[in-house]
C-alpha positions as CSV (number, residue, x, y, z in Angstrom):
1,M,17.2,76.4,48.1
2,V,20.2,74.4,47.0
3,K,19.4,71.7,49.5
4,R,15.8,71.4,48.2
5,T,17.1,71.1,44.5
6,C,19.6,68.3,45.5
7,L,16.8,66.5,47.3
8,I,14.6,66.6,44.2
9,L,17.4,65.3,42.0
10,W,18.1,62.5,44.4
11,V,14.4,61.5,44.5
12,L,14.4,61.4,40.7
13,V,17.4,59.2,40.5
14,L,15.9,56.8,43.1
15,S,12.7,56.7,41.1
16,A,14.6,55.9,37.9
17,V,16.5,53.1,39.5
18,A,13.3,51.7,41.1
19,S,11.5,51.7,37.8
20,A,14.3,49.8,35.9
21,P,13.8,46.0,35.7
22,A,15.8,44.3,38.4
23,H,16.3,41.2,36.2
24,A,17.6,43.0,33.1
25,A,19.7,40.4,31.1
26,F,23.2,41.1,30.0
27,G,23.3,41.8,26.3
28,I,19.6,41.5,25.8
29,V,18.3,44.8,24.4
30,R,14.6,43.7,24.5
31,A,12.7,40.5,24.9
32,G,8.9,40.3,24.5
33,T,6.1,38.0,23.6
34,S,3.1,38.3,21.3
35,L,0.2,36.0,22.1
36,P,-3.4,37.2,21.6
37,S,-5.5,36.1,24.6
38,G,-8.4,34.9,22.4
39,P,-10.8,33.5,23.2
40,Y,-10.0,30.3,21.4
41,R,-12.1,27.2,20.8
42,F,-11.2,23.5,21.1
43,G,-8.8,22.5,18.3
44,E,-8.3,26.1,17.1
45,A,-4.7,27.1,16.0
46,V,-2.9,29.7,18.0
47,T,0.3,31.6,16.9
48,A,2.8,32.7,19.6
49,D,5.8,34.9,18.9
50,L,8.9,35.4,21.0
51,D,10.9,38.5,19.9
52,V,14.4,39.0,21.2
53,V,16.8,41.8,20.3
54,V,20.4,41.3,21.3
55,N,23.5,43.4,21.3
56,T,25.9,41.5,19.0
57,K,28.9,43.2,20.6
58,L,28.0,41.4,23.8
59,V,26.1,38.3,22.7
60,D,26.5,35.9,19.8
61,A,23.0,35.8,18.3
62,D,23.6,32.4,16.7
63,E,24.0,30.8,20.1
64,L,20.6,32.1,21.4
65,R,18.2,29.3,22.3
66,A,14.6,29.3,23.6
67,A,13.0,26.6,25.8
68,V,9.2,26.7,25.8
69,R,6.4,24.7,27.3
70,F,2.8,25.2,26.2
71,A,0.9,22.5,28.1
72,P,-1.8,21.5,27.5
73,Y,-1.3,22.8,24.0
74,E,0.9,21.0,21.5
75,I,3.3,22.6,19.0
76,L,2.3,22.0,15.4
77,S,5.2,23.9,13.9
78,E,8.0,26.2,14.9
79,E,10.4,28.4,13.0
80,T,13.2,30.9,13.8
81,S,14.2,34.0,11.8
82,M,17.0,36.6,12.3
83,T,17.2,40.2,11.2
84,D,20.5,42.2,11.5
85,R,20.4,46.0,12.1
86,G,23.8,47.4,12.8
87,S,25.2,46.1,16.1
88,A,21.7,44.6,17.0
89,T,20.1,41.4,15.8
90,R,16.4,40.6,16.1
91,V,15.7,36.9,16.6
92,R,12.0,35.8,16.3
93,F,10.8,32.4,17.5
94,R,7.3,31.6,16.1
95,Y,5.2,28.7,17.3
96,V,1.9,27.5,16.0
97,L,-0.1,25.7,18.8
98,Q,-3.2,23.6,19.0
99,C,-5.0,21.9,21.8
100,A,-7.0,18.9,20.7
101,S,-6.6,16.6,23.7
102,L,-8.7,15.9,26.7
103,G,-6.6,18.4,28.7
104,C,-8.4,21.2,26.8
105,T,-11.9,20.1,27.5
106,L,-14.1,22.1,29.9
107,A,-16.2,20.9,32.7
108,P,-20.0,20.8,31.9
109,D,-20.6,23.7,34.2
110,K,-17.8,25.9,32.7
111,R,-18.1,28.1,29.6
112,Q,-14.4,29.2,29.5
113,R,-11.0,28.6,31.1
114,Q,-7.8,30.7,31.4
115,I,-4.5,29.0,30.6
116,V,-1.2,30.3,31.8
117,F,1.9,29.0,30.0
118,D,5.3,28.6,31.6
119,P,7.7,31.4,30.9
120,A,10.0,31.0,28.0
121,V,13.6,30.5,29.1
122,L,16.3,32.1,26.9
123,S,19.8,30.7,27.1
124,Y,22.9,32.2,25.4
125,V,26.6,32.7,25.6
126,S,28.0,36.2,26.0
127,R,31.2,37.3,24.3
128,D,33.1,36.8,27.6
129,G,32.3,33.1,27.4
130,K,29.7,33.0,30.2
131,K,26.6,31.0,29.9
132,R,23.5,33.1,30.7
133,T,19.8,32.7,31.0
134,T,16.7,34.8,31.3
135,S,13.0,34.3,31.2
136,V,10.1,36.0,29.4
137,R,6.4,35.6,30.4
138,W,3.5,34.9,28.1
139,N,0.0,36.4,28.1
140,R,-2.8,34.3,29.3
141,V,-5.1,32.7,26.8
142,V,-8.8,32.1,27.2
143,L,-10.3,28.7,26.0
144,V,-14.1,28.7,25.5
145,T,-16.5,25.8,24.8
146,R,-17.9,25.1,21.4
147,V,-21.3,24.1,22.9
148,T,-23.8,27.0,22.6
149,D,-26.1,28.0,25.4
150,A,-29.0,26.4,23.6
151,G,-27.1,23.1,23.4
152,S,-26.2,23.2,27.1
153,R,-29.4,24.7,28.7
154,P,-30.9,22.9,31.7
155,Q,-33.1,20.0,31.0
156,T,-36.9,20.6,31.1
157,A,-39.4,18.3,32.8
158,T,-40.7,17.1,29.4
159,E,-37.1,16.3,28.2
160,A,-36.5,14.5,31.5
161,R,-39.6,12.3,31.0
162,Q,-38.7,11.5,27.4
163,Q,-35.0,10.9,28.4
164,I,-33.7,13.4,25.7
165,P,-29.9,13.8,26.1
166,I,-28.7,17.4,26.8
167,D,-25.0,16.7,26.9
168,P,-24.0,16.0,23.3
169,L,-20.3,15.9,24.0
170,V,-20.7,13.0,26.4
171,R,-23.7,11.0,25.0
172,L,-24.8,10.5,21.4
173,P,-28.5,10.6,20.6
174,L,-28.1,7.9,18.0
175,S,-26.5,4.4,18.1
176,V,-23.0,4.3,16.8
177,E,-23.2,0.6,16.0
178,S,-23.3,-0.3,12.3
179,A,-26.3,-2.1,11.0
180,A,-26.0,-5.8,10.0
181,P,-25.0,-6.2,6.4
182,T,-27.5,-7.5,3.8
183,Y,-26.7,-9.4,0.6
184,R,-28.6,-10.3,-2.5
185,V,-26.9,-13.6,-2.5
186,R,-25.5,-15.2,0.7
187,P,-21.7,-15.4,0.6
188,G,-21.7,-19.1,1.3
189,T,-24.1,-19.8,-1.6
190,L,-22.1,-17.5,-4.0
191,A,-18.9,-19.3,-3.1
192,F,-20.4,-22.7,-3.7
193,V,-21.8,-21.6,-7.1
194,L,-18.4,-20.1,-8.1
195,F,-16.5,-23.2,-7.1
196,G,-18.9,-25.3,-9.1
197,L,-18.5,-23.1,-12.2
198,A,-14.8,-23.2,-11.8
199,G,-14.9,-27.0,-11.7
200,I,-17.1,-27.2,-14.8
201,A,-14.7,-24.9,-16.6
202,L,-11.7,-27.1,-15.7
203,V,-13.4,-30.2,-17.0
204,G,-14.4,-28.5,-20.2
205,A,-10.9,-27.3,-20.8
206,A,-9.5,-30.8,-20.2
207,I,-12.0,-32.3,-22.7
208,L,-11.2,-29.6,-25.4
209,A,-7.4,-30.1,-24.8
210,R,-7.4,-33.9,-25.2
211,P,-7.0,-33.8,-29.1
212,F,-4.2,-31.3,-28.9
213,L,-2.4,-33.3,-26.2
214,A,-2.8,-36.5,-28.2
215,A,-1.3,-34.8,-31.2
216,L,1.6,-33.5,-29.2
217,R,2.2,-37.0,-27.8
218,R,2.2,-38.4,-31.3
219,K,4.7,-35.8,-32.4
220,E,6.9,-36.5,-29.4
221,A,6.7,-40.3,-29.8
222,P,9.8,-41.6,-31.7
223,E,9.1,-43.4,-35.0
224,V,10.1,-47.0,-35.1
225,P,11.9,-47.8,-38.4
226,L,10.2,-50.5,-40.6
227,T,12.0,-53.7,-41.5
228,P,12.5,-54.5,-45.2
229,L,9.7,-57.1,-45.0
230,E,7.3,-54.5,-43.5
231,H,8.3,-52.1,-46.3
232,A,7.5,-54.8,-48.8
233,V,4.1,-55.5,-47.2
234,A,3.2,-51.7,-47.2
235,A,4.2,-51.4,-50.9
236,V,1.9,-54.3,-51.8
237,E,-1.0,-52.8,-49.8
238,T,-0.5,-49.4,-51.4
239,A,-0.3,-50.7,-55.0
240,G,-3.3,-53.1,-54.4
241,Q,-5.5,-50.2,-53.2
242,R,-4.4,-47.7,-55.9
243,E,-4.2,-49.9,-59.0
244,P,-4.7,-53.7,-58.5
245,G,-3.3,-55.9,-61.2
246,S,-0.9,-53.3,-62.6
247,A,2.8,-53.7,-63.2
248,D,3.6,-51.9,-60.0
249,H,1.3,-54.3,-58.2
250,R,3.2,-57.3,-59.7
251,E,6.6,-55.8,-58.9
252,A,5.5,-55.2,-55.2
253,L,4.4,-58.8,-54.9
254,A,7.7,-60.0,-56.4
255,L,9.6,-57.8,-53.9
256,L,7.5,-59.3,-51.1
257,A,8.3,-62.8,-52.3
258,R,12.1,-62.1,-52.0
259,Q,11.7,-60.6,-48.5
260,L,9.6,-63.6,-47.4
261,R,12.3,-66.0,-48.6
262,R,14.9,-64.0,-46.6
263,A,12.7,-64.2,-43.5
264,D,12.3,-68.0,-44.0
265,L,8.6,-67.8,-44.5
266,T,8.8,-70.3,-47.4
267,D,5.1,-71.3,-47.2
268,L,4.1,-67.8,-48.2
269,V,6.8,-67.3,-50.8
270,N,5.0,-69.4,-53.5
271,T,1.7,-67.6,-52.9
272,A,3.4,-64.2,-53.4
273,R,5.2,-65.5,-56.6
274,Q,2.0,-67.0,-58.1
275,L,0.2,-63.7,-57.6
276,A,3.1,-61.8,-59.1
277,W,3.7,-63.9,-62.2
278,S,0.3,-65.5,-62.8
279,E,-1.3,-65.3,-66.2
280,H,-4.3,-63.4,-64.7
281,P,-3.6,-60.0,-63.0
282,P,-3.6,-60.2,-59.2
283,T,-6.7,-59.0,-57.5
284,A,-7.0,-56.6,-54.6
285,A,-8.7,-59.3,-52.5
286,A,-6.0,-61.9,-53.0
287,S,-3.4,-59.3,-52.3
288,R,-5.1,-58.3,-49.0
289,E,-5.4,-61.9,-47.9
290,L,-1.6,-62.4,-48.5
291,T,-0.6,-59.3,-46.6
292,S,-2.9,-60.2,-43.7
293,D,-1.3,-63.6,-43.4
294,V,2.2,-62.0,-43.5
295,R,1.3,-59.5,-40.8
296,V,-0.1,-62.3,-38.6
297,R,3.1,-64.3,-39.1
298,I,5.3,-61.2,-38.3
299,G,3.3,-60.4,-35.2
300,G,3.4,-64.0,-34.0
301,E,7.1,-64.2,-34.4
302,G,7.5,-60.8,-32.6
């Protein structure tokens, strides 16, 4: 009876040892993955979680790293979170995946496809300073086509005669080339008209600006000072126009006579004196004739 009891206990111990994982990692309390198998469609986002619980007395949780590969899926985002519970720390690695490349397309005769990701490799450093690694497997995911059965049914004889496409993912029923553009006015004609209007506007602006430019030039031109003889001629012209025969007119003629003598225009001096001191008042016509002769002589001499 005692031998039978010992045999039963030995069998139980062997069974317990056999059921324990042969690759149990040092310091890792638990490591598991969460990845729903789907099915998923092309371009649909998938969330994959890797949960690891470590014994902080044996493993530094801050040194825990995860190396993952999800081909043909791409990682859109990833984040890591840690939760402490006594001497254990839970580390969660969360990945958001998406497959929108040609590697996720299905053959025309396939409705679904199973994808197996490479195991996640955990690397860490134990408290004794040793570098350790372990791996965790992911669930399989199922990728299904977005084309419905009605859209991928076999082609009928009528459709074959009319050449109706039945594979919309490969061929398009309509042309993808854009139509030729149409214009109310041809671009070349419009450009010619606009250039012509611009030229007319420039010419008009130049015509309108001529008086202002002339005025500016007059203002900018330096004034040439008049000589005493020219001053005397201008005084006679002003007095003869304003009040011919007046005392101011006679005094202007007398001043002109003195300036003519200083300029050695002796043949005009007597004429100026006679108009200035004659018995009859000098007339505007006689005064103009004298000033014209003087200006001719001054211009000739210049």
